[in-house]
N, C-alpha and C positions, 0 to 999 in steps of 0.2 A: 758937787763933790759929796760922796756918801761913804758911810762906814757901817760896819756891823760889829757887835761885841760877842765874843765867845767866852763864857765863864764856866768853870768846872771845879768841883770838889771830888775827892776820892770816896767819901762816904757821907751818909746822912749825919753821922756823929760829928764829923768835921764841920759840916755846914751849921749844925746846931750849937756846938760848944766852942768854936773858935771864931770869934767875931772878926779878927783881922783877915781871915781867909774865907769867910762865909760868902755865899753867892751874892747876897745883898751888898756886902762890903766891896766885893770885886766889881760889881756892876756900878756902884756909886763912884769908885775910883776911875773906872773907864769913862764914865760920863763926864766927870770933872776934867780928866785929861783931854777928852775930845773938845770940850768947851774952851779950855785954857790954851792948849797948844795947836789945835787944828781949826778952831773957831767953828765947831760943829755943834748943833743941838740935836742930840740923839733922842729917840723915843723908845719906849719899852719894846715895841715891835722889832727893833733893831738888834735885840739880844737873843742869843742862843745859849741856853743853860743846860747843864748836865751834871748828874751825880754818878760817878763811876770812875774806874781806874783809867789812867791815860794809856795803859798797855792793852786795853780792851779794844779789839777790832770792830766791835759792834756799837761804836759811839754814834748813835742815830742823829743827834743834834749836830755834831761836828760834821758828819757827812751831808746833812741837809744844808748847813751853812756853806760848805765848800761848793755844793751844786748851785746855790743861790749866787755866790760870789763869782763863780765861773761863767755865769750867764752875762754876756756883754751888755744886754739890755738894761741890767740893773745898775751898771756903772759904779761899782763899788771900788773905792780907791784904798780904803784902810780896813784892816781887821784888828780890832783892839782886843787884847787878851789879858 
């Protein structure tokens, strides 16, 4: 069973000055959730991170994650956000 993590903030300012929603904080929370509730140990390579608006169609990392998850060979069961 596998999972990936997708984390995003709207701006560099949000990432730098808001500790509760920073990329690092989001990633840590996803990793803790995966361990506690799914019994998964994720690694850094399982994370797709992005800085930019959710309304932007050119979210490169989001699209990359969707392509990766869509490939049956990778056997991804969970996307943690």
